[in-house]
N, C-alpha and C positions, 0 to 999 in steps of 0.2 A: 504494499501500499503506499503510494506516495500523498503523502498534506503537503502544501504548498499555502501558504500565505501570501498575498499580496497585499503591499500595503501602496498607501499614500493614491491610488487611482480617481479618477478625476470619472464616478459610476452613471449613466444614465438612467435616473429614474425620476419616473411623474414629470416628464418633458425640461427637466433640465441636471444637471450634470452635478453629485454630491463631491466630493472627497476622502475619501474613507478607507479600510480593508476590509476584505472576506478571504478565507480559507476555503479550500475546496481540495476533496479525495481528486487525485484526475484518475489513482484507475477508478473508481466509480462511477465519476463525472458529475459526483454532486457536491455543495455546500455540506458544509461542516460546520460546528458550533468553532465558537472564535476562541475556545479556550482549548480548544484539541492541539496537542503540541506536533510543530509542524516540523516537516522534514528538513525544508527548504526555507525560504523569506525572497520576495522577488519583489523591489520598488518598480513601482508603476509611473511614478513621479513624472509628470508631464508628456501623460497617454490615456488611451479615453476609452473607457469597457461602455460597449450597446449590446442593446442584443441581439442574437442571432439572427441572419436576413431569411424568413419564408420564402424559398420560391414556389408558385401557384402554377408554374408552366413549363416544365420544361422536358425537354427528350432527352436523355442520357446518353443514347445509341449515338444522337446526331456531335459531330465537330461541332468547336464553339467556332471557328471557320468554316460558313456556308457552303465554297468556293473547295473544301477541303473534305468537305462529305463523299465518300463515296458509295454508291451505289450497299444497299443492306442485302441486297440479294445475292450479292456479288461477295459477301463475308461470311469465312466462316464464323463459328460458333464463339472460340475463342479471340478470332477479331473482332468481334462485336463487343464481347468480354472487354480486352482492353481496352477499345473505345468510353465506355462507357465508364472506367477505373476512373481511366484521364478528367472525364468530364465531372466525373463527384468531388476526384479532387481538387479541380480547380474551382470548382462549385465552392467548396469546403475553404478553401486559400483564399475569395472573393466575402468568405463570408458569411456563406447560405450556408445554416445548421437545419433545415429542415423543409422537407420538399411535403409540397402537398400531391395527391394523386386525385383529379380534379375529373373525373368521368361525368361526360351527361350522355345520359342516354335517349339517344333517337329515337322517337316513335318509328316506328317499322315500317310505314306508306313512305317514310323517308328514305330506310336502308332499302337497297336492292341489291 
């Protein structure tokens, strides 16, 4: 278990930034009580902490650059998996922590 206390970060709360500290169990990905003994302390002075972004529309098997996106029908399952993993890493690096699966069911009269 790795417990890290982050100090002096400008935390986005209720529409404003508040300077404070917080402690995280990085193994479980959860906040823990401030009195938990930390393995490490990291200063976030001069940095901002904001909630993760939610991407409500993405195609994880598409390349980010449209002109590099090969037809999926010409790709092996392994190649599609590699593209999806790359895109998920890129989304996470850009701050996206949640992808919503938004499916709209079309009436059968529209589907042919």
